[in-house]
C-alpha positions in Angstrom: -87.3 -45.2 -171.5 -89.9 -42.7 -171.9 -91.6 -45.3 -173.6 -91.8 -47.8 -170.6 -92.5 -44.9 -168.4 -95.7 -44.1 -170.5 -96.8 -47.9 -170.6 -96.4 -48.1 -166.9 -98.3 -45.0 -166.2 -101.5 -46.3 -168.5 -101.4 -49.6 -166.4 -101.0 -47.8 -163.2 -104.2 -45.2 -164.1 -106.2 -48.2 -165.7 -105.7 -50.8 -162.4 -106.6 -47.6 -159.8 -109.7 -46.7 -161.9 -110.6 -50.3 -161.8 -110.0 -50.1 -158.0 -112.4 -47.2 -157.4 -115.1 -48.7 -159.6 -115.0 -51.5 -157.2 -114.7 -49.8 -153.9 -117.1 -47.1 -152.2 -114.5 -46.0 -149.8 -111.5 -46.6 -148.4 -109.8 -46.6 -144.7 -106.3 -44.6 -144.3 -104.6 -45.8 -141.4 -101.7 -43.6 -140.2 -98.0 -45.3 -140.7 -97.2 -44.0 -137.2 -99.0 -43.2 -134.1 -99.8 -39.9 -134.7 -103.7 -39.2 -135.7 -106.5 -41.3 -136.3 -107.7 -43.2 -139.5 -109.0 -41.0 -142.3 -111.8 -42.3 -144.8 -111.2 -41.5 -148.0 -114.2 -41.4 -150.7 -113.6 -40.7 -154.3 -115.8 -38.3 -156.7 -117.8 -40.1 -159.1 -115.9 -38.9 -162.1 -112.8 -40.1 -161.0 -112.8 -44.0 -162.1 -114.0 -43.4 -165.4 -111.3 -40.3 -166.1 -109.0 -42.5 -164.7 -109.7 -45.6 -167.0 -110.0 -43.2 -170.1 -106.9 -41.6 -169.3 -104.8 -44.9 -169.0 -106.5 -46.7 -171.9 -105.4 -43.6 -174.3 -102.0 -43.7 -172.3 -101.3 -47.3 -173.1 -103.0 -46.9 -177.0 -99.9 -44.0 -177.3 -97.5 -46.4 -175.9 -98.3 -48.2 -179.7 -97.8 -45.2 -181.7 -94.7 -44.1 -179.6 -91.6 -44.9 -182.2 -88.9 -47.3 -181.1 -85.7 -46.8 -179.9 -83.4 -44.9 -182.8 -85.9 -45.3 -185.8 -88.9 -44.5 -186.9 -92.0 -45.8 -186.5 -92.7 -48.5 -189.1 -95.9 -48.4 -191.3 -98.9 -50.2 -190.5 -100.0 -52.5 -193.6 -103.4 -54.0 -192.4 -105.2 -56.6 -194.6 
């Protein structure tokens, strides 16, 4: 379960980082009638941080042992 959670969190962070690279700001509208819209602008460091944390988390997914066993050694050519 932890292995799939790490993969999902890493992919989510990568996707969110790419989205923040593509947009400058987002207009957040309230679900119910109270209050006006709010403009969200991410700091300059946020997209690159999310991309790097997501990539490291996905790479960690590869290194986590499979359920009930130890990781298999890599025999590269």
